C-alpha atoms as a printed R data frame, in Angstrom:
    type eleno elety resid chain resno       x       y       z
1   ATOM     1    CA   UNK     A     1 -25.599  90.883 122.737
2   ATOM     2    CA   UNK     A     2 -25.709  88.948 126.219
3   ATOM     3    CA   UNK     A     3 -22.896  89.641 128.662
4   ATOM     4    CA   UNK     A     4 -22.079  87.038 131.422
5   ATOM     5    CA   UNK     A     5 -22.085  88.236 135.091
6   ATOM     6    CA   UNK     A     6 -18.219  87.666 135.151
7   ATOM     7    CA   UNK     A     7 -17.809  90.194 132.398
8   ATOM     8    CA   UNK     A     8 -20.257  92.771 133.935
9   ATOM     9    CA   UNK     A     9 -18.379  92.193 137.240
10  ATOM    10    CA   UNK     A    10 -14.836  92.523 135.498
11  ATOM    11    CA   UNK     A    11 -15.959  95.729 133.706
12  ATOM    12    CA   UNK     A    12 -17.193  97.144 136.933
13  ATOM    13    CA   UNK     A    13 -13.880  96.576 138.669
14  ATOM    14    CA   UNK     A    14 -11.845  98.017 135.839
15  ATOM    15    CA   UNK     A    15 -14.003 101.212 136.012
16  ATOM    16    CA   UNK     A    16 -13.455 101.560 139.780
17  ATOM    17    CA   UNK     A    17 -11.057 104.114 140.787
18  ATOM    18    CA   UNK     A    18  -7.888 102.728 142.160
19  ATOM    19    CA   UNK     A    19  -4.842 104.085 144.256
20  ATOM    20    CA   UNK     A    20  -2.513 105.620 141.668
21  ATOM    21    CA   UNK     A    21   0.614 103.376 142.189
22  ATOM    22    CA   UNK     A    22   3.596 105.076 141.061
23  ATOM    23    CA   UNK     A    23   5.673 107.302 143.396
24  ATOM    24    CA   UNK     A    24   2.802 107.866 145.746
25  ATOM    25    CA   UNK     A    25  -0.300 105.702 146.756
26  ATOM    26    CA   UNK     A    26  -3.181 108.257 147.144
27  ATOM    27    CA   UNK     A    27  -6.806 107.960 148.096
28  ATOM    28    CA   UNK     A    28  -9.083 111.037 149.011
29  ATOM    29    CA   UNK     A    29 -10.793 111.798 152.308
30  ATOM    30    CA   UNK     A    30 -14.178 110.090 152.424
31  ATOM    31    CA   UNK     A    31 -12.958 107.463 149.933
32  ATOM    32    CA   UNK     A    32 -14.269 103.991 150.736
33  ATOM    33    CA   UNK     A    33 -12.615 100.689 150.464
34  ATOM    34    CA   UNK     A    34 -13.979  97.221 151.208
35  ATOM    35    CA   UNK     A    35 -12.191  95.089 153.737
36  ATOM    36    CA   UNK     A    36 -12.378  91.860 155.748
37  ATOM    37    CA   UNK     A    37 -10.636  90.786 159.008
38  ATOM    38    CA   UNK     A    38  -7.921  88.095 158.514
39  ATOM    39    CA   UNK     A    39  -8.787  86.158 161.749
40  ATOM    40    CA   UNK     A    40 -12.119  86.003 163.663
41  ATOM    41    CA   UNK     A    41 -12.544  88.911 165.896
42  ATOM    42    CA   UNK     A    42 -14.813  88.324 169.007
43  ATOM    43    CA   UNK     A    43 -15.501  91.003 171.638
44  ATOM    44    CA   UNK     A    44 -17.749  90.775 174.667
45  ATOM    45    CA   UNK     A    45 -18.283  92.763 177.951
46  ATOM    46    CA   UNK     A    46 -15.481  90.795 179.378
47  ATOM    47    CA   UNK     A    47 -13.192  91.725 176.515
48  ATOM    48    CA   UNK     A    48 -14.545  94.796 174.852
49  ATOM    49    CA   UNK     A    49 -11.338  95.875 173.143
50  ATOM    50    CA   UNK     A    50  -8.757  94.355 170.854
51  ATOM    51    CA   UNK     A    51  -5.809  96.299 169.436
52  ATOM    52    CA   UNK     A    52  -3.628  95.253 166.436
53  ATOM    53    CA   UNK     A    53  -6.476  93.560 164.480
54  ATOM    54    CA   UNK     A    54  -5.249  92.732 160.927
55  ATOM    55    CA   UNK     A    55  -7.574  93.670 157.955
56  ATOM    56    CA   UNK     A    56  -7.093  93.328 154.219
57  ATOM    57    CA   UNK     A    57  -8.798  94.924 151.379
58  ATOM    58    CA   UNK     A    58 -11.146  92.967 148.915
59  ATOM    59    CA   UNK     A    59 -12.600  93.854 145.642
60  ATOM    60    CA   UNK     A    60 -16.153  92.886 146.064
61  ATOM    61    CA   UNK     A    61 -18.946  95.352 147.175
62  ATOM    62    CA   UNK     A    62 -19.766  99.025 146.299
63  ATOM    63    CA   UNK     A    63 -16.579 100.884 147.596
64  ATOM    64    CA   UNK     A    64 -15.533 104.003 145.818
65  ATOM    65    CA   UNK     A    65 -11.946 102.907 145.644
66  ATOM    66    CA   UNK     A    66  -9.755  99.841 145.885
67  ATOM    67    CA   UNK     A    67  -6.339  99.329 147.267
68  ATOM    68    CA   UNK     A    68  -3.651  96.932 145.788
69  ATOM    69    CA   UNK     A    69  -4.303  93.200 146.272
70  ATOM    70    CA   UNK     A    70  -1.380  92.804 148.478
71  ATOM    71    CA   UNK     A    71  -2.215  95.013 151.429
72  ATOM    72    CA   UNK     A    72  -2.845  94.625 155.139
73  ATOM    73    CA   UNK     A    73  -4.146  97.350 157.754
74  ATOM    74    CA   UNK     A    74  -3.760  97.436 161.494
75  ATOM    75    CA   UNK     A    75  -6.774  98.353 163.259
76  ATOM    76    CA   UNK     A    76  -8.115  98.512 166.692
77  ATOM    77    CA   UNK     A    77 -11.601  97.189 167.723
78  ATOM    78    CA   UNK     A    78 -13.816  98.365 170.502
79  ATOM    79    CA   UNK     A    79 -17.291  97.331 171.658
80  ATOM    80    CA   UNK     A    80 -19.758 100.133 171.586
81  ATOM    81    CA   UNK     A    81 -23.281  98.974 172.598
82  ATOM    82    CA   UNK     A    82 -24.201  96.372 169.948
83  ATOM    83    CA   UNK     A    83 -21.729  97.616 167.450
84  ATOM    84    CA   UNK     A    84 -17.936  96.775 166.812
85  ATOM    85    CA   UNK     A    85 -16.047 100.072 165.914
86  ATOM    86    CA   UNK     A    86 -12.860  99.510 164.037
87  ATOM    87    CA   UNK     A    87 -10.444 102.147 163.351
88  ATOM    88    CA   UNK     A    88  -7.319 101.841 161.342
89  ATOM    89    CA   UNK     A    89  -3.923 103.338 161.991
90  ATOM    90    CA   UNK     A    90  -1.381 101.425 159.833
91  ATOM    91    CA   UNK     A    91  -1.237 100.328 156.114
92  ATOM    92    CA   UNK     A    92   1.408  98.476 154.257
93  ATOM    93    CA   UNK     A    93   0.786  97.596 150.535
94  ATOM    94    CA   UNK     A    94   2.933  95.818 147.837
95  ATOM    95    CA   UNK     A    95   1.955  96.371 144.218
96  ATOM    96    CA   UNK     A    96   3.482  93.879 141.818
97  ATOM    97    CA   UNK     A    97   3.941  94.276 137.821
98  ATOM    98    CA   UNK     A    98   5.916  91.250 136.690
99  ATOM    99    CA   UNK     A    99   9.075  90.864 138.474
100 ATOM   100    CA   UNK     A   100   9.041  94.471 139.845
101 ATOM   101    CA   UNK     A   101   7.301  95.545 143.089
102 ATOM   102    CA   UNK     A   102   6.471  98.815 144.915
103 ATOM   103    CA   UNK     A   103   6.080  99.092 148.793
104 ATOM   104    CA   UNK     A   104   3.916 101.777 150.232
105 ATOM   105    CA   UNK     A   105   3.711 101.800 154.229
106 ATOM   106    CA   UNK     A   106   2.539 104.347 156.653
107 ATOM   107    CA   UNK     A   107  -0.417 105.867 158.642
108 ATOM   108    CA   UNK     A   108  -4.105 105.522 157.587
109 ATOM   109    CA   UNK     A   109  -6.943 106.919 159.274
110 ATOM   110    CA   UNK     A   110 -10.236 105.165 158.345
111 ATOM   111    CA   UNK     A   111 -13.168 103.603 160.334
112 ATOM   112    CA   UNK     A   112 -15.601 100.850 159.492
113 ATOM   113    CA   UNK     A   113 -19.167 101.573 158.544
114 ATOM   114    CA   UNK     A   114 -21.907  99.177 158.274
115 ATOM   115    CA   UNK     A   115 -24.286  98.669 155.246
116 ATOM   116    CA   UNK     A   116 -26.787 101.001 157.085
117 ATOM   117    CA   UNK     A   117 -24.305 103.929 156.801
118 ATOM   118    CA   UNK     A   118 -23.663 104.001 160.537
119 ATOM   119    CA   UNK     A   119 -20.387 104.201 162.157
120 ATOM   120    CA   UNK     A   120 -19.405 100.679 163.548
121 ATOM   121    CA   UNK     A   121 -20.628  97.253 162.508
122 ATOM   122    CA   UNK     A   122 -23.763  95.585 163.782
123 ATOM   123    CA   UNK     A   123 -22.237  92.355 164.670
124 ATOM   124    CA   UNK     A   124 -23.621  91.338 167.952
125 ATOM   125    CA   UNK     A   125 -25.946  88.590 168.854
126 ATOM   126    CA   UNK     A   126 -26.840  87.131 172.317
127 ATOM   127    CA   UNK     A   127 -24.096  88.890 174.029
128 ATOM   128    CA   UNK     A   128 -21.178  88.114 171.841
129 ATOM   129    CA   UNK     A   129 -19.915  90.360 169.060
130 ATOM   130    CA   UNK     A   130 -17.793  88.799 166.190
131 ATOM   131    CA   UNK     A   131 -16.649  89.319 162.644
132 ATOM   132    CA   UNK     A   132 -15.573  86.353 160.464
133 ATOM   133    CA   UNK     A   133 -13.108  86.617 157.634
134 ATOM   134    CA   UNK     A   134 -16.109  86.077 155.179
135 ATOM   135    CA   UNK     A   135 -17.758  89.286 156.264
136 ATOM   136    CA   UNK     A   136 -17.046  92.336 154.005
137 ATOM   137    CA   UNK     A   137 -17.498  95.938 155.478
138 ATOM   138    CA   UNK     A   138 -16.503  99.226 154.196
139 ATOM   139    CA   UNK     A   139 -13.681 101.511 155.551
140 ATOM   140    CA   UNK     A   140 -14.122 105.132 154.965
141 ATOM   141    CA   UNK     A   141 -11.045 107.308 155.038
142 ATOM   142    CA   UNK     A   142 -11.240 110.298 157.571
143 ATOM   143    CA   UNK     A   143  -8.424 112.192 155.661
144 ATOM   144    CA   UNK     A   144  -6.433 112.040 152.450
145 ATOM   145    CA   UNK     A   145  -3.999 109.302 152.095
146 ATOM   146    CA   UNK     A   146  -0.708 109.806 150.463
147 ATOM   147    CA   UNK     A   147   1.978 107.199 150.984
148 ATOM   148    CA   UNK     A   148   5.385 107.708 149.129
149 ATOM   149    CA   UNK     A   149   6.951 104.617 147.556
150 ATOM   150    CA   UNK     A   150   9.495 103.080 149.880
151 ATOM   151    CA   UNK     A   151  12.845 101.613 149.198
152 ATOM   152    CA   UNK     A   152  12.521  98.141 148.226
153 ATOM   153    CA   UNK     A   153  15.646  96.128 149.491
154 ATOM   154    CA   UNK     A   154  14.412  92.921 147.656
155 ATOM   155    CA   UNK     A   155  14.418  94.905 144.351
156 ATOM   156    CA   UNK     A   156  17.960  95.992 144.762
157 ATOM   157    CA   UNK     A   157  19.101  92.340 145.452
158 ATOM   158    CA   UNK     A   158  17.135  91.040 142.334
159 ATOM   159    CA   UNK     A   159  18.754  93.771 140.356
160 ATOM   160    CA   UNK     A   160  22.171  92.830 141.362
161 ATOM   161    CA   UNK     A   161  21.358  89.082 140.894
162 ATOM   162    CA   UNK     A   162  20.165  89.839 137.257
163 ATOM   163    CA   UNK     A   163  23.444  91.837 136.592
164 ATOM   164    CA   UNK     A   164  25.601  89.054 137.991
165 ATOM   165    CA   UNK     A   165  23.720  86.601 135.987
166 ATOM   166    CA   UNK     A   166  24.466  88.564 132.824
167 ATOM   167    CA   UNK     A   167  28.075  88.146 133.721
168 ATOM   168    CA   UNK     A   168  27.783  84.635 134.308
169 ATOM   169    CA   UNK     A   169  28.660  84.579 138.013
170 ATOM   170    CA   UNK     A   170  25.420  84.142 139.715
171 ATOM   171    CA   UNK     A   171  24.098  80.944 141.068
172 ATOM   172    CA   UNK     A   172  27.557  79.176 140.390
173 ATOM   173    CA   UNK     A   173  27.234  75.416 140.144
174 ATOM   174    CA   UNK     A   174  29.116  73.689 143.074
175 ATOM   175    CA   UNK     A   175  32.027  71.636 142.286
176 ATOM   176    CA   UNK     A   176  31.693  68.009 142.504
177 ATOM   177    CA   UNK     A   177  33.171  66.195 145.168
178 ATOM   178    CA   UNK     A   178  34.179  62.599 145.066
179 ATOM   179    CA   UNK     A   179  32.191  60.250 147.215
180 ATOM   180    CA   UNK     A   180  34.255  59.250 150.037
181 ATOM   181    CA   UNK     A   181  32.482  55.671 150.086
182 ATOM   182    CA   UNK     A   182  33.756  54.965 146.535
183 ATOM   183    CA   UNK     A   183  37.398  54.737 146.510
């Protein structure tokens, strides 16, 4: 039996451990997740640091774990020789299941490692160091991650709306008004 590359990739993704999303989003220390910058990041000797760099997880590569699809991480970037050192400090994820969603937000301590296994990303050429949104790298957690599920105000509003619709009062149809130009 011949399996397509897509089937093999899907099987590999399904076999990959994910953060257990229920009441707590958890990942162990030394877990790796793949990530990308959202906007291009450029550092130079004139601008060797940048705070509040936004990252998002991606499912491609050989990481040990995955995060929910809808996550953003906030990182700081610093030029160190010919490498960009990225360290994360905040994470917010939204996991959806049909019309329900779970929100996790808090601190994360992780650093970017290059494919050579060294801390920092070798992204420098001709005096300029940059990462593009197409480049995938790994973040390695420095400590365990355990974020409790947070209250979701939108879920409460949706529940109230569903209850009101059941009673026939949600989204009322406005009364028609006579057109003032047609008397």
